[in-house]
C-alpha positions in Angstrom: 24.9 22.0 -5.9 23.7 18.6 -7.1 20.1 17.5 -6.8 18.5 15.8 -3.9 16.2 12.8 -4.2 13.3 12.9 -1.7 11.9 9.5 -0.9 8.4 10.1 0.5 7.0 7.2 2.5 3.3 6.5 3.6 0.3 8.7 3.7 0.9 10.2 7.2 3.8 12.5 6.3 1.7 13.7 3.3 -1.6 14.2 5.2 0.2 16.1 8.0 1.7 18.5 5.5 5.2 17.5 6.3 6.2 16.2 3.0 5.2 19.5 1.4 7.1 21.3 4.3 10.3 19.3 3.5 10.1 20.0 -0.2 9.6 23.7 0.4 12.3 23.9 3.0 14.9 22.4 0.9 14.0 24.4 -2.2 14.2 27.6 -0.1 17.6 26.5 1.0 18.8 26.5 -2.6 18.5 22.7 -3.4 17.2 21.2 -6.5 14.7 18.6 -5.3 13.2 15.4 -7.1 10.4 13.8 -5.0 9.0 10.4 -5.5 6.7 8.1 -3.4 7.9 4.7 -2.3 5.2 2.1 -1.9 1.5 2.4 -2.8 -0.2 3.3 0.5 0.7 7.0 0.1 -0.7 7.3 -3.5 -4.3 8.4 -2.5 -2.8 10.9 0.0 -0.7 12.4 -2.8 -3.9 12.8 -4.9 -5.8 14.2 -1.8 -3.1 16.8 -1.2 -3.0 17.8 -4.9 0.7 17.0 -5.0 0.9 14.9 -8.2 2.9 17.7 -9.8 5.4 17.7 -6.9 5.6 13.9 -5.9 6.0 11.4 -8.6 3.6 8.5 -8.1 3.8 7.2 -11.7 6.1 4.3 -10.9 4.9 1.4 -8.8 8.2 1.0 -6.9 9.0 -0.2 -3.4 10.9 2.3 -1.3 14.3 0.5 -1.9 13.5 0.5 -5.7 13.0 4.2 -5.6 16.4 4.6 -4.1 17.9 2.4 -6.8 16.0 4.4 -9.4 17.4 7.7 -8.1 21.0 6.3 -8.0 20.7 4.9 -11.5 19.7 8.4 -12.7 22.7 10.0 -10.9 20.8 11.3 -8.0 22.9 9.9 -5.2 22.1 12.1 -2.1 18.7 10.8 -0.9 16.6 11.9 2.0 13.9 9.7 3.3 10.9 11.7 4.6 8.5 9.7 7.0 6.2 9.8 9.8 6.3 6.5 11.7 4.1 5.1 14.4 7.1 5.2 16.8 10.7 6.2 16.8 11.7 2.5 16.7 9.4 1.7 13.8 11.0 4.7 12.0 14.5 3.2 12.4 13.2 -0.1 11.2 11.9 1.4 8.0 15.2 3.2 7.2 17.1 0.0 8.0 14.8 -2.2 5.9 15.0 0.1 2.8 18.8 0.1 3.0 18.9 -3.7 3.6 16.7 -4.2 0.5 18.9 -1.9 -1.6 22.0 -3.7 -0.6 20.6 -7.2 -0.9 19.9 -6.5 -4.6 23.6 -6.1 -5.2 23.9 -2.4 -4.8 26.8 -0.9 -2.8 26.1 1.5 0.0 29.2 3.5 -1.1 27.1 4.5 -4.2 24.9 6.9 -2.1 24.3 9.3 0.8 21.1 8.4 2.7 19.6 10.5 5.4 16.2 10.1 7.1 14.0 12.9 8.3 11.6 11.2 10.8 8.8 13.6 11.5 7.1 11.5 14.2 9.9 12.0 16.8 11.6 15.0 14.9 14.9 13.2 14.5 17.4 13.1 11.6 19.3 9.8 11.1 22.6 9.9 9.2 22.6 6.4 7.7 25.4 7.1 5.2 27.1 10.2 3.9 29.7 9.6 1.1 33.3 10.7 1.8 34.2 14.1 0.3 33.4 17.7 0.8 30.4 17.9 -1.5 28.2 15.4 0.3 29.4 16.5 3.8 28.4 20.1 2.8 25.1 19.0 1.7 24.4 17.2 4.9 25.6 20.1 6.9 23.2 22.4 5.2 20.3 20.0 5.7 21.1 19.8 9.4 21.1 23.6 9.4 17.7 24.1 7.8 16.2 21.2 9.9 17.9 22.4 13.1 14.9 21.4 15.4 15.5 17.7 14.4 17.7 15.9 16.8 20.5 13.8 15.3 20.4 10.2 16.2 22.9 7.4 15.4 21.8 4.8 12.9 21.1 1.2 13.8 23.7 -1.4 12.5 22.5 -3.1 9.3 21.8 -6.6 10.1 20.2 -9.5 8.1 16.6 -9.8 9.1 16.4 -13.5 8.3 17.8 -16.7 9.7 17.5 -20.1 8.3 17.6 -23.5 10.1 19.4 -25.8 7.8 18.1 -28.9 9.6 14.5 -28.0 9.4 14.4 -25.7 6.4 12.6 -23.1 8.4 13.2 -19.5 7.6 12.7 -17.0 10.4 12.2 -13.2 9.9 11.9 -10.9 12.8 9.7 -7.7 12.5 10.3 -5.0 15.2 8.3 -2.0 16.2 5.0 -4.1 16.3 2.3 -3.0 18.7 0.0 -5.6 20.4 -3.0 -6.3 18.3 -1.6 -4.9 15.1 -2.3 -6.5 11.7 0.7 -8.1 9.9 0.5 -7.5 6.2 2.5 -9.3 3.5 2.1 -8.1 -0.1 -1.1 -6.4 0.7 -2.6 -9.5 2.4 -3.3 -9.6 6.2 -1.7 -12.8 7.2 -1.7 -12.5 11.0 -2.3 -10.4 14.1 0.2 -9.5 16.8 -0.6 -11.0 20.2 -2.2 -8.6 22.7 0.2 -10.1 25.2 3.2 -9.2 23.0 5.4 -7.0 25.4 8.6 -6.9 23.3 7.3 -5.0 20.2 8.4 -7.8 17.8 7.0 -10.8 16.0 8.8 -13.4 14.1 7.3 -14.9 10.8 8.3 -18.5 10.2 8.2 -20.0 6.6 9.1 -23.3 4.9 9.4 -23.9 1.2 7.8 -20.5 0.4 4.8 -20.9 2.7 4.2 -19.2 6.1 3.7 -21.8 8.8 3.7 -19.8 12.1 4.0 -16.4 13.7 5.9 -16.3 17.0 4.4 -13.5 19.1 1.2 -13.6 17.0 -1.7 -15.5 15.3 -1.6 -16.7 11.7 -4.8 -16.1 9.6 -4.6 -19.4 7.6 -7.4 -18.8 5.2 -5.8 -15.6 4.0 -2.6 -17.4 3.0 -4.4 -18.8 -0.1 -4.1 -15.4 -1.6 -0.3 -15.3 -1.5 2.0 -16.6 -4.1 5.3 -18.5 -2.8 7.2 -16.2 -0.7 10.9 -15.3 -0.4 10.6 -14.2 3.2 13.8 -12.2 3.1 12.7 -10.0 0.2 8.9 -9.6 0.9 7.4 -6.2 1.6 6.0 -6.7 5.2 4.0 -4.0 7.0 2.4 -3.8 10.5 -0.5 -1.5 11.3 -3.9 -1.1 12.9 -5.1 0.8 9.9 -3.3 1.6 6.7 -3.9 5.4 7.0 -3.5 6.6 10.5 -4.1 10.3 9.5 -7.1 11.9 7.8 -6.8 14.0 4.6 -8.1 17.6 4.6 -10.2 16.7 1.5 -10.6 13.8 -0.8 -8.9 14.5 -4.1 -10.1 13.5 -7.5 -7.5 12.3 -10.0 -6.9 14.9 -12.7 -5.4 12.6 -15.3 -7.9 11.9 -18.1 -8.5 8.3 -18.8 -10.3 8.9 -22.0 -9.1 8.1 -25.5 -7.3 4.9 -24.6 -7.6 1.9 -27.0 -9.1 -0.9 -24.8 -11.7 -0.8 -22.1 -11.4 -3.6 -19.4 -12.7 -5.1 -16.3 -10.0 -6.1 -13.8 -10.0 -8.8 -11.1 -8.2 -8.1 -7.7 -7.6 -10.3 -4.7 -5.3 -7.6 -3.2 -4.8 -3.9 -3.9 -1.1 -4.1 -4.7 -1.7 -3.9 -8.6 -4.5 -1.5 -8.8 -2.5 1.6 -9.4 -0.2 0.0 -12.1 -3.4 -1.2 -13.9 -5.1 2.1 -13.6 -2.1 3.9 -15.0 -1.3 1.7 -18.0 -1.3 3.9 -21.1 -3.2 1.8 -23.5 -6.2 0.6 -21.5 -9.1 2.2 -19.6 -10.2 0.3 -16.5 -14.0 0.7 -16.4 -14.8 -1.9 -13.7 -12.9 -3.5 -10.8 -14.0 -6.8 -9.3 -12.6 -7.0 -5.8 -12.6 -10.1 -3.5 -12.7 -9.9 0.3 -13.8 -7.3 2.8 -10.4 -5.4 3.2 -9.6 -5.5 -0.4 -13.1 -4.2 -1.3 -13.0 -1.4 1.1 -9.4 -0.3 0.3 -10.0 -0.8 -3.4 -13.2 1.4 -3.2 -11.4 4.2 -1.4 -8.9 4.3 -4.2 -11.2 3.7 -7.2 -13.7 6.4 -6.3 -10.9 9.0 -6.7 -10.6 7.8 -10.4 -14.3 7.4 -11.1 -13.9 3.7 -11.6 -17.0 1.5 -10.6 -16.6 -1.7 -8.6 -18.2 -4.9 -7.8 -17.1 -6.1 -4.4 -17.6 -9.6 -3.0 -17.5 -9.8 0.8 -18.4 -12.2 3.6 -18.1 -9.9 6.7 -14.8 -10.9 8.0 -12.9 -7.7 7.6 -9.5 -7.5 9.3 -10.1 -3.7 9.9 -7.2 -2.4 7.9 -9.2 0.7 6.8 -10.7 3.1 9.3 -14.6 3.1 9.2 -15.0 -0.7 8.9 -15.8 -1.6 12.5 -18.4 -4.4 12.8 -18.2 -5.4 9.2 -21.9 -4.6 8.6 -22.7 -4.1 4.9 -23.9 -0.5 5.5 -20.4 0.5 6.6 -19.2 0.1 3.1 -21.3 2.9 1.7 -18.5 5.5 2.2 -16.0 3.4 0.3 -18.1 2.8 -2.8 -17.4 4.6 -6.1 -20.6 5.8 -7.9 -22.6 3.1 -9.8 -21.0 0.4 -7.7 -22.3 -2.7 -5.9 -21.1 -4.9 -2.9 -22.4 -8.4 -2.6 -22.4 -9.8 1.0 -22.1 -13.6 1.1 -22.4 -16.2 3.8 -19.3 -16.5 6.1 -16.2 -18.0 4.5 -17.6 -17.9 1.0 -16.1 -14.8 -0.7 -12.8 -16.6 -1.7 -14.6 -19.6 -3.0 -17.0 -17.5 -5.1 -14.0 -15.3 -6.1 -12.3 -18.3 -7.6 -15.4 -19.2 -9.5 -15.7 -15.8 -10.8 -12.0 -15.7 -12.0 -12.4 -19.2 -13.6 -15.8 -18.9 -15.1 -16.0 -15.2 -16.2 -12.4 -14.0 -16.4 -11.3 -17.5 -17.7 -8.4 -17.5 -15.3 -7.1 -14.1 -16.3 -7.0 -10.9 -14.2 -8.7 -8.8 -16.8 -11.3 -9.1 -19.7 -12.0 -6.7 -22.5 -15.4 -4.9 -22.6 -16.6 -4.5 -26.1 -19.4 -2.3 -27.1 -21.6 -0.4 -24.7 -19.7 -0.2 -21.3 -23.0 0.2 -19.4 -24.5 -2.9 -20.7 -21.2 -4.8 -20.2 -21.2 -3.7 -16.6 -24.8 -4.8 -16.0 -24.1 -8.2 -17.7 -20.9 -8.7 -15.6 -22.8 -7.8 -12.5 -25.7 -10.2 -13.2 -23.3 -13.1 -14.2 -21.6 -12.6 -10.7 -24.9 -12.5 -8.9 -26.0 -15.7 -10.6 -22.8 -17.5 -9.7 -23.1 -16.5 -6.0 -26.9 -16.7 -5.8 -27.0 -19.6 -3.3 -24.7 -17.6 -0.9 -26.0 -14.1 -1.1 -27.3 -12.6 2.1 -27.3 -8.9 1.1 -26.5 -6.4 -1.7 -25.5 -2.9 -1.3 -25.7 -0.4 -4.2 -23.9 3.0 -4.2 -25.3 6.4 -5.4 -25.1 6.9 -9.2 -22.8 9.3 -10.8 -25.7 11.8 -11.3 -26.5 11.9 -7.6 -29.3 9.4 -7.1 -29.5 8.5 -3.4 -27.8 5.3 -2.1 -30.0 2.2 -2.0 -30.0 0.7 1.4 -28.4 -2.7 1.9 -30.9 -5.3 1.0 -30.7 -8.1 3.5 -32.0 -11.4 2.0 
């Protein structure tokens, strides 16, 4: 029997043990299984669960790109394993993945695609290729997941409409709860209205820039972090927090980062590129400079698993994408700090401004700089240069415990 490609999506299905259950169930049924993660939000969950040897997280691919990678390698029966917020949002995920796959020129006839949706315990038969082999595979999957109710798939429809007279592009996002954050390429660009009763919002763009959210509020100052957008192709998520479930433990990455040729410090406005940078073969990321409250908290949560220290620059306007940041008080960030790290709290609306100065003056417009010589001395020099650039705006500094277990230094309010 030919192999099955398991597309694992999101941290919830991993934290709940459902991804592991799906893998084991299919293997016990006699299937050869290849599992890969789509997107980046589940990577820390894979590390926490100790499943790097089971679920491939080495490639930084969108879910639809994982499908394409499977098909290119001859693995054309694919099962999406997910735990959505609601049944509707589960349907929207499967539809969006297939829409992206087809929009890049791939034919749906090239694959069989089935979704195991653990949130509502349903199985969605999106496509099954004609022929006895794939039909038999689907029948066997239905048998081993007999407690899952079969549901008819949605019709695949374009998510975007364009007004030729105004050049406005509209993209509807369904399965959105009132008050949820709307995230584009890792940046919170808006919030769904609390009066939103139809569980959808519509993003409106013109000439590659977001101009409005129908059914929500645009966070205009965050738009500066985005490059020009192709609204139809962008990865868009909605959530209250990016990880709705809690891991049983926090995993530590077991892949050695030692012996690489070049040691660097990296600059991040969003977390989208953190994993690809960490996993580059020929560099060793020693320091990450993160700009913004949400980026700092999420980056810290990732980096502490790899033992990478961080300098975070915040101004207290967290959008609350990560559980544990409530009021935005500096002390709340303690749990997200890797050892030997520091968070600098600035006056309101100053983190992006200082961030631009750090990138221009210290990183010379690049996203990384090489650290030559003693890394400890280089870190201290980088930290003091940033503190000097921001000195007129600093209202507090938080330092984390050191790697050798020194107690945390309380936030110093200036």
